Backbone of each chain as ProteinMPNN parsed JSONL, in Angstrom:
{"seq_chain_A": "XXXXXXXXXXXXXXXXXXXXXXXXXXXXXXXXXXXXXXXXXXXXXXXXXXXXXXXXXXXXXXXXXXXXXXXXXXXXXXXXXXXXXXXXXXXXXXXXXXXXXXXXXXXXXXXXX", "coords_chain_A": {"N_chain_A": [[18.966, -12.192, 7.894], [15.626, -11.892, 6.728], [14.253, -9.162, 4.919], [13.373, -5.764, 4.08], [15.014, -3.231, 2.42], [15.65, 0.167, 2.341], [17.287, 2.806, 0.688], [18.889, 6.0, 0.075], [18.751, 6.894, 3.6], [18.315, 9.569, 4.071], [17.826, 12.149, 1.703], [18.732, 14.705, -0.504], [17.489, 16.969, -2.8], [18.144, 18.987, -5.588], [16.6, 21.747, -7.28], [15.048, 20.854, -10.333], [16.373, 18.483, -10.626], [16.707, 14.965, -11.108], [16.142, 12.235, -8.921], [16.929, 9.037, -7.522], [15.408, 6.572, -5.568], [16.236, 3.801, -3.649], [15.038, 0.438, -3.298], [15.129, -2.655, -1.905], [14.402, -6.093, -1.509], [14.597, -9.192, 0.264], [12.773, -11.142, 0.688], [11.502, -12.776, -0.997], [9.149, -11.88, -2.052], [6.444, -11.313, -4.291], [5.07, -8.951, -4.903], [5.505, -5.411, -4.894], [5.58, -2.066, -3.554], [5.271, 1.521, -3.681], [4.892, 4.183, -1.486], [3.915, 7.474, -0.548], [4.355, 9.689, 2.15], [3.127, 12.459, 3.778], [3.559, 15.034, 6.277], [1.586, 14.326, 9.114], [-0.233, 12.988, 7.618], [-1.867, 10.26, 5.918], [-0.761, 7.333, 4.083], [-0.044, 7.558, 0.649], [-0.504, 5.951, -2.427], [1.965, 5.487, -4.857], [3.194, 3.964, -7.01], [2.851, 0.523, -7.982], [3.863, -2.931, -8.167], [3.198, -6.114, -9.256], [4.467, -8.193, -10.326], [7.517, -9.21, -11.876], [8.828, -6.993, -14.322], [6.479, -5.671, -14.764], [4.309, -3.033, -13.868], [2.105, -0.776, -12.155], [0.315, 2.339, -12.166], [-0.314, 4.216, -9.24], [-2.283, 6.231, -7.034], [-1.061, 8.723, -7.145], [0.86, 9.102, -9.293], [2.035, 10.943, -11.032], [4.959, 12.597, -12.085], [6.692, 10.779, -11.105], [8.658, 7.778, -11.623], [9.158, 4.255, -12.187], [10.851, 1.052, -12.114], [10.941, -2.493, -12.697], [12.913, -4.686, -12.905], [14.085, -6.804, -11.663], [13.073, -9.295, -9.317], [13.719, -8.678, -6.716], [14.088, -5.941, -6.543], [12.932, -2.564, -6.661], [13.174, 0.273, -7.729], [12.535, 3.79, -7.277], [12.152, 6.694, -9.135], [12.262, 10.084, -8.666], [11.212, 12.611, -10.523], [12.058, 15.747, -12.173], [9.681, 16.762, -12.844], [7.983, 16.424, -10.756], [6.532, 18.521, -8.643], [6.381, 19.046, -5.949], [8.196, 17.465, -4.152], [9.161, 16.998, -1.585], [8.996, 14.852, 1.049], [8.227, 11.863, 2.934], [9.23, 8.748, 1.913], [8.017, 5.548, 1.42], [8.676, 2.162, 0.971], [7.248, -0.995, 0.248], [6.565, -4.518, 0.521], [4.924, -7.573, -0.456], [3.457, -10.886, -0.317], [2.006, -12.373, -3.234], [-1.14, -11.003, -3.738], [-1.257, -10.017, -1.205], [-2.376, -10.905, 1.185], [-1.438, -11.42, 3.696], [-0.508, -9.178, 4.799], [1.635, -6.27, 4.564], [5.187, -5.815, 4.308], [7.231, -3.304, 5.409], [9.83, -1.005, 4.418], [12.317, 1.089, 6.047], [12.119, 3.647, 5.193], [12.726, 6.65, 3.2], [13.713, 9.914, 3.541], [13.057, 12.641, 1.679], [14.228, 15.767, 0.675], [13.812, 18.911, -0.795], [16.229, 21.201, -1.825]], "CA_chain_A": [[17.556, -11.982, 8.198], [14.877, -11.362, 5.612], [13.703, -7.836, 5.159], [13.294, -4.831, 2.966], [15.993, -2.182, 2.685], [15.559, 1.386, 1.561], [18.437, 3.7, 0.801], [19.471, 6.343, 1.356], [17.784, 7.265, 4.629], [18.034, 10.984, 3.806], [18.222, 12.526, 0.352], [18.466, 16.106, -0.794], [17.38, 17.171, -4.253], [18.135, 20.368, -6.065], [15.565, 22.038, -8.254], [15.338, 20.39, -11.676], [17.204, 17.283, -10.609], [16.068, 13.676, -10.867], [16.816, 11.404, -7.921], [16.406, 7.674, -7.465], [15.361, 5.953, -4.259], [16.427, 2.366, -3.792], [14.264, -0.465, -2.46], [15.539, -4.035, -2.144], [13.861, -7.044, -0.541], [15.048, -10.581, 0.152], [11.683, -11.933, 1.269], [10.907, -13.543, -2.093], [7.796, -11.378, -2.293], [6.169, -10.965, -5.683], [4.522, -7.606, -5.055], [6.2, -4.304, -4.24], [4.783, -0.842, -3.569], [5.839, 2.771, -3.2], [3.948, 5.112, -0.896], [4.411, 8.77, -0.098], [3.712, 10.153, 3.378], [3.35, 13.843, 4.148], [3.351, 15.193, 7.725], [0.226, 14.236, 9.621], [-1.101, 12.385, 6.606], [-1.747, 8.833, 5.669], [0.102, 6.962, 2.974], [-0.664, 7.596, -0.674], [0.17, 5.004, -3.304], [2.568, 6.091, -6.046], [3.268, 2.891, -8.0], [2.982, -0.809, -7.439], [4.24, -3.962, -9.123], [2.816, -7.423, -8.732], [5.297, -9.204, -10.961], [8.671, -8.622, -12.568], [8.611, -6.383, -15.644], [5.144, -5.091, -14.862], [3.975, -2.145, -12.763], [0.888, -0.003, -12.381], [0.239, 3.624, -11.482], [-1.186, 4.363, -8.093], [-3.129, 7.425, -7.003], [-0.316, 9.973, -7.325], [2.044, 8.687, -10.062], [2.606, 12.011, -11.844], [6.249, 13.096, -11.625], [7.471, 9.645, -10.611], [8.782, 6.626, -12.508], [9.699, 3.068, -11.534], [11.191, -0.096, -12.944], [10.943, -3.746, -11.937], [13.688, -5.613, -13.731], [14.384, -7.967, -10.827], [12.07, -9.517, -8.29], [14.167, -8.124, -5.446], [14.367, -4.522, -6.589], [11.853, -1.727, -7.196], [13.614, 1.656, -7.516], [11.629, 4.89, -7.584], [12.802, 7.935, -9.547], [11.491, 11.31, -8.505], [11.697, 13.432, -11.62], [11.918, 17.195, -12.024], [8.276, 17.095, -13.083], [7.284, 16.368, -9.468], [6.719, 19.897, -8.165], [6.429, 19.109, -4.49], [8.696, 16.136, -3.81], [9.582, 16.855, -0.193], [8.099, 13.912, 1.719], [8.802, 10.611, 3.436], [8.861, 7.731, 0.945], [8.038, 4.208, 2.009], [8.58, 1.023, 0.072], [6.701, -2.159, 0.921], [6.429, -5.714, -0.302], [3.984, -8.555, 0.07], [3.235, -12.028, -1.189], [0.969, -12.09, -4.22], [-2.446, -10.888, -3.12], [-1.115, -9.208, 0.009], [-3.341, -11.341, 2.185], [-0.799, -11.548, 4.993], [0.028, -7.897, 5.198], [2.812, -5.732, 3.899], [6.409, -5.539, 5.052], [7.712, -1.982, 5.007], [11.18, -0.547, 4.697], [12.399, 2.127, 7.076], [11.796, 4.928, 4.594], [13.691, 7.658, 2.739], [13.191, 11.288, 3.672], [13.551, 13.458, 0.576], [14.052, 17.198, 0.879], [14.266, 19.777, -1.879], [17.049, 22.31, -1.307]], "C_chain_A": [[16.855, -11.412, 6.971], [14.323, -10.004, 5.944], [13.686, -7.016, 3.895], [14.137, -3.615, 3.316], [15.782, -1.013, 1.751], [16.824, 2.208, 1.772], [18.325, 4.811, -0.228], [18.375, 6.668, 2.372], [17.355, 8.716, 4.453], [18.579, 11.328, 2.417], [17.824, 13.972, 0.11], [18.5, 16.295, -2.306], [17.391, 18.649, -4.581], [17.014, 20.523, -7.08], [15.982, 21.521, -9.632], [16.121, 19.101, -11.768], [16.34, 16.036, -10.437], [16.85, 12.934, -9.78], [16.149, 10.041, -7.874], [16.531, 7.118, -6.058], [15.409, 4.432, -4.464], [15.539, 1.59, -2.84], [14.616, -1.9, -2.857], [14.927, -4.94, -1.078], [14.39, -8.455, -0.81], [14.039, -11.531, 0.777], [11.029, -12.848, 0.242], [9.448, -13.137, -2.346], [7.62, -10.997, -3.75], [5.816, -9.489, -5.851], [5.346, -6.579, -4.29], [5.447, -3.012, -4.487], [5.635, 0.35, -3.139], [4.717, 3.672, -2.716], [4.671, 6.413, -0.547], [3.635, 9.158, 1.148], [4.112, 11.594, 3.646], [2.992, 14.018, 5.622], [1.884, 15.158, 8.123], [-0.759, 13.591, 8.67], [-0.929, 10.88, 6.571], [-0.803, 8.576, 4.512], [-0.683, 7.025, 1.672], [0.171, 6.771, -1.64], [0.668, 5.687, -4.566], [2.554, 5.091, -7.209], [3.262, 1.559, -7.277], [3.282, -1.791, -8.562], [3.908, -5.318, -8.514], [3.65, -8.542, -9.317], [6.434, -8.503, -11.684], [8.261, -8.14, -13.959], [7.188, -5.868, -15.851], [4.903, -4.194, -13.658], [2.779, -1.287, -13.169], [0.958, 1.317, -11.62], [-0.692, 3.516, -10.283], [-1.963, 5.658, -8.188], [-2.387, 8.719, -7.336], [0.964, 9.726, -8.131], [2.725, 9.823, -10.815], [3.908, 12.538, -11.249], [7.154, 12.014, -11.068], [7.603, 8.589, -11.711], [9.424, 5.478, -11.738], [10.148, 2.068, -12.58], [11.152, -1.339, -12.071], [11.61, -4.811, -12.807], [14.056, -6.882, -12.98], [13.318, -8.08, -9.751], [12.431, -8.777, -7.008], [14.178, -6.597, -5.402], [13.245, -3.734, -7.244], [12.234, -0.261, -6.957], [12.579, 2.674, -7.982], [12.451, 6.112, -7.974], [11.82, 9.082, -9.383], [12.02, 12.279, -9.546], [11.485, 14.914, -11.325], [10.477, 17.642, -12.262], [7.443, 17.047, -11.8], [7.561, 17.679, -8.742], [6.842, 20.01, -6.663], [6.937, 17.785, -3.938], [9.089, 15.94, -2.35], [8.561, 16.01, 0.566], [8.915, 12.743, 2.237], [8.297, 9.511, 2.517], [9.053, 6.347, 1.547], [7.832, 3.155, 0.933], [8.049, -0.163, 0.867], [6.667, -3.333, -0.043], [5.44, -6.662, 0.338], [3.987, -9.781, -0.849], [2.127, -11.643, -2.166], [-0.386, -12.081, -3.545], [-2.411, -10.13, -1.804], [-1.968, -9.65, 1.168], [-2.732, -11.582, 3.555], [-0.135, -10.253, 5.415], [1.267, -7.513, 4.428], [3.985, -5.693, 4.88], [6.974, -4.233, 4.515], [9.205, -1.84, 5.252], [11.14, 0.583, 5.704], [12.267, 3.528, 6.512], [12.983, 5.758, 4.152], [13.03, 9.014, 2.857], [13.861, 12.148, 2.604], [13.225, 14.92, 0.833], [14.581, 17.957, -0.329], [15.032, 20.947, -1.286], [17.225, 23.374, -2.375]], "O_chain_A": [[17.402, -10.566, 6.264], [13.968, -9.718, 7.087], [13.947, -7.508, 2.797], [13.984, -3.038, 4.392], [15.738, -1.171, 0.531], [17.356, 2.294, 2.879], [17.737, 4.611, -1.291], [17.196, 6.709, 2.021], [16.191, 9.059, 4.656], [19.645, 10.862, 2.015], [16.73, 14.404, 0.471], [19.417, 15.841, -2.99], [16.727, 19.454, -3.928], [16.544, 19.546, -7.663], [17.121, 21.718, -10.055], [16.494, 18.67, -12.86], [15.355, 16.056, -9.7], [18.078, 13.004, -9.734], [14.956, 9.908, -8.149], [17.591, 7.176, -5.436], [14.725, 3.871, -5.321], [15.307, 2.019, -1.71], [14.423, -2.302, -4.005], [14.93, -4.606, 0.107], [14.601, -8.849, -1.957], [14.395, -12.576, 1.32], [10.114, -13.603, 0.568], [8.631, -13.942, -2.792], [8.521, -10.433, -4.372], [6.217, -8.856, -6.828], [5.821, -6.84, -3.185], [4.76, -2.867, -5.497], [6.576, 0.221, -2.356], [3.732, 3.901, -3.417], [5.875, 6.43, -0.289], [2.417, 8.985, 1.211], [5.299, 11.911, 3.731], [2.206, 13.24, 6.163], [1.051, 15.862, 7.552], [-1.97, 13.639, 8.885], [0.021, 10.32, 7.117], [-0.131, 9.485, 4.025], [-1.836, 6.6, 1.604], [1.397, 6.878, -1.669], [-0.084, 6.374, -5.257], [1.969, 5.355, -8.259], [3.622, 1.475, -6.103], [3.002, -1.535, -9.733], [4.3, -5.618, -7.386], [3.567, -9.69, -8.88], [6.318, -7.335, -12.057], [7.473, -8.774, -14.661], [6.754, -5.659, -16.983], [5.259, -4.559, -12.538], [2.488, -1.1, -14.351], [1.583, 1.402, -10.563], [-1.709, 2.823, -10.314], [-2.269, 6.132, -9.283], [-3.001, 9.698, -7.76], [2.047, 10.107, -7.687], [3.885, 9.686, -11.204], [3.966, 12.884, -10.069], [8.261, 12.3, -10.61], [6.77, 8.512, -12.614], [10.143, 5.695, -10.763], [9.865, 2.214, -13.77], [11.31, -1.255, -10.853], [10.959, -5.699, -13.357], [14.311, -7.919, -13.592], [12.735, -7.082, -9.329], [11.548, -8.303, -6.293], [14.269, -6.019, -4.319], [12.673, -4.163, -8.247], [11.672, 0.381, -6.07], [11.85, 2.449, -8.948], [13.345, 6.523, -7.234], [10.701, 9.049, -9.896], [13.166, 12.721, -9.455], [10.819, 15.282, -10.357], [10.103, 18.764, -11.923], [6.328, 17.568, -11.762], [8.676, 17.922, -8.283], [7.37, 21.004, -6.165], [6.172, 17.051, -3.313], [9.327, 14.809, -1.927], [7.404, 16.403, 0.709], [10.122, 12.648, 2.011], [7.088, 9.344, 2.35], [10.103, 6.025, 2.104], [6.931, 3.255, 0.1], [8.374, -0.312, 2.045], [6.732, -3.162, -1.26], [5.154, -6.566, 1.532], [4.45, -9.727, -1.988], [1.396, -10.682, -1.93], [-0.749, -13.035, -2.858], [-3.446, -9.65, -1.34], [-2.261, -8.85, 2.056], [-3.455, -11.919, 4.493], [0.717, -10.25, 6.303], [1.868, -8.331, 3.731], [3.811, -5.559, 6.091], [7.17, -4.078, 3.309], [9.77, -2.456, 6.155], [10.07, 0.988, 6.16], [12.299, 4.502, 7.264], [14.097, 5.599, 4.653], [11.934, 9.237, 2.344], [15.074, 12.355, 2.625], [12.093, 15.268, 1.166], [15.673, 17.672, -0.822], [14.557, 21.607, -0.363], [17.883, 24.386, -2.135]]}, "seq_chain_B": "XXXXXXXXXXXXXXXXXXXXXXXXXXXXXXXXXXXXXXXXXXXXXXXXXXXXXXXXXXXXXXXXXXXXXXXXXXXXXXXXXXXXXXXXXXXXXXXXXXXXXXXXXXXXXXXX", "coords_chain_B": {"N_chain_B": [[-13.637, 8.243, -2.179], [-11.94, 5.368, -0.929], [-10.548, 5.517, 1.313], [-9.726, 4.751, 4.637], [-10.805, 6.135, 7.713], [-9.419, 7.164, 10.658], [-10.241, 7.405, 14.104], [-9.873, 8.571, 17.386], [-7.983, 11.457, 16.112], [-5.82, 11.955, 17.693], [-4.64, 10.623, 20.768], [-4.218, 10.531, 24.204], [-3.007, 8.849, 26.952], [-2.598, 7.286, 30.222], [0.033, 5.122, 31.361], [-0.803, 1.698, 31.611], [-3.486, 2.025, 31.243], [-6.242, 1.321, 28.978], [-6.289, 1.593, 25.405], [-8.281, 2.725, 22.797], [-8.885, 2.711, 19.378], [-10.531, 3.78, 16.444], [-11.761, 2.885, 13.187], [-13.173, 3.812, 10.156], [-14.658, 2.952, 7.024], [-15.487, 2.977, 3.47], [-16.346, 1.282, 1.316], [-17.034, -2.166, 0.37], [-14.9, -4.671, 1.717], [-12.029, -6.882, 1.422], [-10.241, -7.491, 3.428], [-9.116, -6.001, 6.521], [-6.504, -4.143, 7.894], [-4.218, -3.412, 10.537], [-1.647, -1.157, 11.324], [1.435, -0.083, 12.803], [3.394, 2.828, 13.447], [6.38, 4.074, 14.413], [7.83, 7.222, 15.202], [9.224, 8.693, 12.358], [9.896, 6.278, 11.204], [9.455, 3.14, 9.385], [6.357, 1.391, 8.645], [4.838, -1.084, 10.724], [3.37, -4.203, 10.506], [0.53, -5.133, 12.315], [-1.899, -6.614, 12.737], [-4.318, -8.531, 10.961], [-7.603, -8.662, 9.804], [-10.136, -10.546, 8.411], [-12.892, -10.147, 6.11], [-14.932, -11.861, 6.817], [-14.604, -12.313, 9.451], [-15.09, -11.419, 12.883], [-13.765, -10.732, 15.187], [-10.425, -10.528, 16.41], [-7.487, -11.555, 18.14], [-4.294, -10.636, 19.36], [-1.802, -11.046, 21.399], [-1.644, -8.251, 23.424], [-3.398, -6.932, 21.856], [-6.59, -6.301, 20.468], [-8.809, -6.684, 17.904], [-11.737, -5.626, 16.315], [-14.317, -6.093, 13.886], [-16.918, -4.69, 12.111], [-18.81, -5.23, 9.596], [-21.281, -4.398, 8.745], [-21.543, -1.852, 9.684], [-19.357, -0.818, 8.544], [-16.883, -0.514, 9.929], [-14.089, -0.628, 12.198], [-12.308, -1.521, 15.17], [-9.448, -0.975, 17.196], [-8.08, -2.227, 20.037], [-5.835, -1.662, 22.575], [-4.612, -3.196, 25.296], [-3.701, -2.596, 28.733], [-1.672, -0.521, 28.407], [1.648, 0.57, 27.488], [4.497, 2.745, 27.838], [6.093, 2.315, 25.649], [4.296, 1.771, 23.67], [3.661, 4.092, 22.477], [3.045, 5.699, 19.502], [2.092, 6.1, 16.033], [-0.928, 4.85, 14.752], [-2.302, 3.046, 12.113], [-5.075, 2.247, 10.073], [-5.704, 0.04, 7.379], [-7.225, -0.714, 4.345], [-8.066, -3.429, 2.342], [-9.754, -3.323, -0.262], [-12.584, -4.585, -2.075], [-12.11, -5.239, -5.498], [-9.826, -3.754, -5.572], [-7.55, -4.788, -6.46], [-5.794, -5.873, -4.668], [-4.374, -3.806, -3.518], [-3.472, -1.76, -0.779], [-5.28, 0.707, 1.031], [-4.663, 3.445, 2.997], [-5.548, 5.022, 6.103], [-5.383, 8.247, 7.847], [-4.341, 7.952, 10.318], [-3.979, 7.429, 13.907], [-2.528, 9.182, 16.486], [-1.023, 7.911, 19.182], [-0.244, 8.569, 22.483], [1.384, 7.407, 25.241], [1.657, 8.027, 28.506], [4.176, 7.866, 30.993]], "CA_chain_B": [[-12.41, 7.583, -1.782], [-12.11, 4.251, -0.022], [-9.637, 5.698, 2.433], [-10.254, 4.615, 5.975], [-10.636, 7.293, 8.568], [-9.254, 6.782, 12.053], [-10.794, 8.311, 15.112], [-9.574, 9.996, 17.215], [-6.724, 11.778, 15.451], [-4.781, 11.858, 18.715], [-5.121, 10.033, 22.014], [-3.191, 10.552, 25.239], [-3.456, 8.074, 28.111], [-1.568, 6.92, 31.179], [0.45, 3.718, 31.341], [-1.704, 0.785, 32.298], [-4.848, 2.204, 30.733], [-6.516, 0.758, 27.655], [-6.424, 2.565, 24.321], [-9.167, 2.263, 21.722], [-8.877, 3.514, 18.168], [-11.569, 3.336, 15.534], [-11.524, 3.094, 11.763], [-14.355, 3.641, 9.317], [-14.334, 2.892, 5.603], [-16.67, 3.297, 2.67], [-16.862, 0.233, 0.434], [-16.811, -3.537, 0.826], [-13.484, -5.013, 1.817], [-11.582, -8.263, 1.57], [-9.725, -7.549, 4.785], [-8.696, -4.732, 7.105], [-5.24, -4.373, 8.603], [-3.733, -2.343, 11.4], [-0.202, -0.992, 11.317], [1.997, 0.843, 13.773], [4.543, 3.555, 12.95], [7.113, 4.936, 15.329], [8.185, 8.474, 14.551], [10.318, 8.659, 11.404], [10.24, 4.903, 10.821], [8.489, 2.469, 8.539], [5.191, 0.822, 9.317], [4.93, -2.48, 11.136], [2.072, -4.861, 10.457], [0.107, -5.629, 13.621], [-2.946, -7.634, 12.717], [-5.197, -8.534, 9.788], [-8.89, -9.296, 10.049], [-10.808, -10.756, 7.137], [-14.262, -9.625, 6.089], [-15.855, -12.822, 7.422], [-14.262, -12.434, 10.862], [-15.655, -10.332, 13.696], [-12.841, -10.35, 16.25], [-9.15, -11.24, 16.455], [-6.621, -11.161, 19.241], [-2.868, -10.902, 19.238], [-1.174, -10.482, 22.596], [-2.466, -7.215, 24.075], [-4.219, -6.293, 20.826], [-7.868, -6.902, 20.103], [-9.411, -5.983, 16.769], [-13.086, -6.027, 15.938], [-14.758, -5.636, 12.573], [-18.365, -4.675, 11.909], [-18.961, -4.912, 8.175], [-22.564, -3.709, 8.523], [-21.282, -0.436, 9.97], [-18.112, -0.475, 7.868], [-15.997, 0.049, 10.939], [-13.22, -1.532, 12.947], [-11.655, -0.895, 16.309], [-8.223, -1.588, 17.727], [-7.94, -2.041, 21.478], [-4.552, -2.044, 23.175], [-4.845, -3.29, 26.73], [-2.557, -2.407, 29.64], [-0.703, 0.165, 27.546], [2.988, 0.871, 27.99], [5.089, 3.913, 27.184], [6.634, 1.862, 24.367], [3.215, 1.716, 22.687], [3.548, 5.414, 21.861], [3.268, 5.577, 18.064], [0.903, 6.322, 15.219], [-1.571, 3.6, 14.351], [-3.031, 3.221, 10.863], [-5.824, 1.135, 9.504], [-5.556, -0.067, 5.934], [-8.253, -1.588, 3.81], [-7.903, -4.13, 1.071], [-11.159, -3.324, -0.64], [-12.92, -5.405, -3.239], [-11.753, -4.642, -6.782], [-8.649, -2.905, -5.438], [-6.396, -5.529, -6.988], [-4.943, -6.175, -3.522], [-3.648, -2.652, -3.005], [-3.991, -1.256, 0.484], [-5.553, 2.133, 1.17], [-4.403, 3.789, 4.393], [-6.1, 6.218, 6.713], [-4.405, 9.244, 8.276], [-3.714, 7.474, 11.54], [-4.217, 7.956, 15.245], [-1.286, 9.32, 17.249], [-1.218, 7.492, 20.564], [0.816, 8.901, 23.432], [1.202, 6.749, 26.531], [2.488, 8.74, 29.478], [4.653, 6.989, 32.081]], "C_chain_B": [[-12.708, 6.449, -0.818], [-11.325, 4.453, 1.276], [-10.334, 5.546, 3.764], [-9.974, 5.87, 6.772], [-10.54, 6.831, 10.002], [-9.824, 7.865, 12.972], [-10.414, 7.763, 16.481], [-8.289, 10.22, 16.439], [-5.565, 11.665, 16.424], [-5.409, 11.382, 20.01], [-3.975, 10.01, 23.009], [-3.728, 9.853, 26.479], [-2.286, 7.827, 29.054], [-1.212, 5.443, 31.012], [-0.509, 2.86, 32.14], [-3.146, 0.9, 31.827], [-4.991, 1.499, 29.38], [-6.678, 1.877, 26.64], [-7.299, 1.957, 23.239], [-9.129, 3.248, 20.568], [-9.877, 2.915, 17.189], [-11.205, 3.68, 14.096], [-12.824, 2.881, 11.026], [-13.929, 3.656, 7.857], [-15.62, 2.933, 4.797], [-17.22, 2.154, 1.826], [-16.485, -1.142, 0.95], [-15.337, -3.899, 0.749], [-13.261, -6.514, 1.799], [-11.03, -8.466, 2.983], [-9.351, -6.143, 5.242], [-7.48, -5.015, 7.966], [-4.918, -3.157, 9.461], [-2.205, -2.374, 11.403], [0.179, 0.029, 12.372], [3.208, 1.516, 13.144], [5.141, 4.39, 14.065], [7.639, 6.127, 14.533], [9.396, 8.315, 13.627], [10.717, 7.281, 10.931], [9.207, 4.339, 9.856], [7.331, 1.916, 9.35], [5.436, -0.642, 9.637], [3.532, -3.076, 11.165], [1.739, -5.449, 11.823], [-0.848, -6.807, 13.51], [-3.811, -7.452, 11.475], [-6.481, -9.247, 10.157], [-9.634, -9.373, 8.723], [-12.28, -10.343, 7.251], [-15.267, -10.578, 6.735], [-15.533, -13.085, 8.898], [-14.809, -11.247, 11.625], [-14.671, -9.848, 14.761], [-11.567, -11.189, 16.133], [-8.317, -10.688, 17.593], [-5.173, -11.484, 18.873], [-2.176, -10.242, 20.421], [-2.1, -9.497, 23.285], [-3.369, -6.485, 23.087], [-5.509, -7.069, 20.613], [-8.472, -6.048, 18.997], [-10.806, -6.533, 16.539], [-13.413, -5.444, 14.577], [-16.265, -5.763, 12.493], [-18.608, -4.251, 10.471], [-20.294, -4.203, 7.892], [-22.425, -2.216, 8.764], [-20.035, 0.069, 9.25], [-17.15, 0.201, 8.852], [-15.214, -1.051, 11.638], [-12.679, -0.774, 14.143], [-10.434, -1.704, 16.711], [-8.14, -1.234, 19.197], [-6.566, -2.525, 21.9], [-4.77, -2.051, 24.686], [-3.552, -3.068, 27.51], [-1.412, -1.713, 28.922], [0.596, 0.471, 28.282], [3.527, 2.087, 27.259], [5.628, 3.543, 25.798], [5.562, 1.713, 23.291], [3.001, 3.058, 22.003], [3.969, 5.348, 20.403], [2.022, 6.058, 17.346], [0.378, 4.971, 14.744], [-2.471, 3.867, 13.151], [-3.879, 1.997, 10.567], [-5.659, 1.191, 7.99], [-6.571, -1.07, 5.429], [-7.822, -2.159, 2.466], [-9.33, -4.295, 0.549], [-11.377, -4.092, -1.937], [-12.645, -4.6, -4.516], [-10.544, -3.709, -6.685], [-7.409, -3.558, -6.016], [-5.325, -5.684, -5.911], [-4.089, -5.012, -3.066], [-4.297, -2.201, -1.709], [-4.199, 0.248, 0.414], [-5.49, 2.468, 2.648], [-5.175, 5.02, 4.832], [-4.991, 7.152, 7.164], [-3.79, 8.919, 9.628], [-4.205, 8.14, 12.808], [-2.873, 8.012, 15.964], [-1.579, 9.009, 18.706], [-0.001, 7.867, 21.396], [0.479, 8.235, 24.755], [2.193, 7.368, 27.506], [2.891, 7.83, 30.63], [4.042, 7.393, 33.43]], "O_chain_B": [[-13.614, 6.548, 0.011], [-11.429, 3.66, 2.212], [-11.392, 6.129, 3.999], [-9.001, 6.578, 6.513], [-11.454, 6.186, 10.517], [-9.869, 9.05, 12.642], [-10.619, 6.573, 16.723], [-7.576, 9.262, 16.138], [-4.451, 11.319, 16.03], [-6.561, 11.695, 20.312], [-2.886, 9.528, 22.698], [-4.783, 10.221, 26.998], [-1.135, 8.12, 28.73], [-2.032, 4.63, 30.585], [-0.968, 3.252, 33.212], [-3.935, -0.03, 31.996], [-4.006, 1.135, 28.737], [-7.143, 2.969, 26.969], [-7.088, 0.821, 22.817], [-9.314, 4.452, 20.747], [-10.045, 1.697, 17.118], [-10.457, 4.619, 13.823], [-13.508, 1.881, 11.243], [-12.946, 4.305, 7.499], [-16.714, 2.925, 5.361], [-18.433, 2.06, 1.635], [-15.688, -1.256, 1.881], [-14.624, -3.485, -0.165], [-14.153, -7.305, 2.108], [-11.311, -9.468, 3.641], [-9.28, -5.215, 4.436], [-7.437, -6.014, 8.684], [-5.298, -2.03, 9.144], [-1.571, -3.427, 11.471], [-0.618, 0.875, 12.777], [3.963, 0.886, 12.404], [4.498, 5.295, 14.597], [7.863, 6.029, 13.326], [10.458, 7.863, 14.054], [11.771, 7.123, 10.316], [8.207, 4.989, 9.552], [7.33, 1.969, 10.58], [6.146, -1.343, 8.917], [2.621, -2.516, 11.775], [2.544, -6.165, 12.417], [-0.633, -7.859, 14.112], [-4.003, -6.332, 11.004], [-6.448, -10.321, 10.757], [-9.746, -8.38, 8.004], [-12.825, -10.213, 8.347], [-16.341, -10.147, 7.157], [-16.119, -13.973, 9.518], [-14.973, -10.17, 11.054], [-14.731, -8.695, 15.188], [-11.607, -12.376, 15.81], [-8.424, -9.519, 17.961], [-4.881, -12.459, 18.18], [-1.988, -9.026, 20.441], [-3.209, -9.853, 23.684], [-4.034, -5.517, 23.456], [-5.529, -8.299, 20.581], [-8.625, -4.835, 19.147], [-11.028, -7.743, 16.564], [-12.853, -4.426, 14.17], [-16.823, -6.823, 12.776], [-18.613, -3.06, 10.159], [-20.411, -3.485, 6.899], [-23.105, -1.41, 8.129], [-19.697, 1.25, 9.339], [-16.68, 1.317, 8.633], [-15.608, -2.217, 11.668], [-12.599, 0.455, 14.134], [-10.393, -2.928, 16.586], [-8.131, -0.056, 19.554], [-6.181, -3.66, 21.617], [-5.079, -1.017, 25.278], [-2.456, -3.32, 27.01], [-0.308, -2.252, 28.836], [0.635, 0.607, 29.505], [3.055, 2.419, 26.172], [5.617, 4.367, 24.883], [5.89, 1.546, 22.116], [2.235, 3.146, 21.044], [5.105, 4.988, 20.093], [1.018, 6.385, 17.978], [1.143, 4.077, 14.385], [-3.291, 4.785, 13.162], [-3.456, 0.861, 10.782], [-5.495, 2.263, 7.407], [-6.755, -2.138, 6.012], [-7.295, -1.464, 1.597], [-10.02, -5.263, 0.869], [-10.481, -4.225, -2.77], [-12.93, -3.404, -4.573], [-10.27, -2.954, -7.618], [-6.34, -2.95, -6.057], [-4.127, -5.634, -6.188], [-3.155, -5.213, -2.29], [-5.518, -2.253, -1.561], [-3.401, 0.972, -0.182], [-6.18, 1.852, 3.461], [-5.423, 5.935, 4.046], [-3.813, 6.902, 6.911], [-2.816, 9.552, 10.034], [-4.759, 9.239, 12.795], [-2.163, 7.009, 16.042], [-2.295, 9.75, 19.38], [1.13, 7.524, 21.052], [-0.587, 8.472, 25.324], [3.407, 7.246, 27.346], [2.059, 7.11, 31.182], [4.33, 6.767, 34.45]]}, "name": "protein", "num_of_chains": 2, "seq": "XXXXXXXXXXXXXXXXXXXXXXXXXXXXXXXXXXXXXXXXXXXXXXXXXXXXXXXXXXXXXXXXXXXXXXXXXXXXXXXXXXXXXXXXXXXXXXXXXXXXXXXXXXXXXXXXXXXXXXXXXXXXXXXXXXXXXXXXXXXXXXXXXXXXXXXXXXXXXXXXXXXXXXXXXXXXXXXXXXXXXXXXXXXXXXXXXXXXXXXXXXXXXXXXXXXXXXXXXXXXXXXXX"}
């Protein structure tokens, strides 16, 4: 079945540590996105990529980095520069232009310990 | 900010009743989408309405769009306990380069 897979489901980060969240899709979608969701809040865009080897900053990119070396994969690294990383992270994909909606993964819950 | 704003923030109804949620936005859009999120899960795309459309239906869902008022509504008819979730509107606004901007959502609780 086609879909988008995020791993791990839960992740714990120590102070000063970088962690990488995985996002893989087999939908043949060109565009991929990373959103952050805080309790009771909407989604805020971190980074997005509309084509392999290209990505753009979203509204809250500071402290995060991404890569898009393959069409299927769009990993997100939460660096030590991100001072408040505890949140629910959602990855999504869409066809170019997103005119048929996004497909979301099931999310990764990141907690700082 | 182009962020859509849903109203109400929370809604509690009985099974069988209809649920109406509203979304307002600020600038011209290409389309507006509604998503559903069960607690702790990803979002699921429900319906998309384009800027030149006024109403769309999908099963028990009815979405309207009023571009003059920059608002949309989502109606869920004959609600079920399984409809309990958060509902988000998302706007694909002109010059956004196809990125979606999400509101904060409406938490719908359907009581059995």
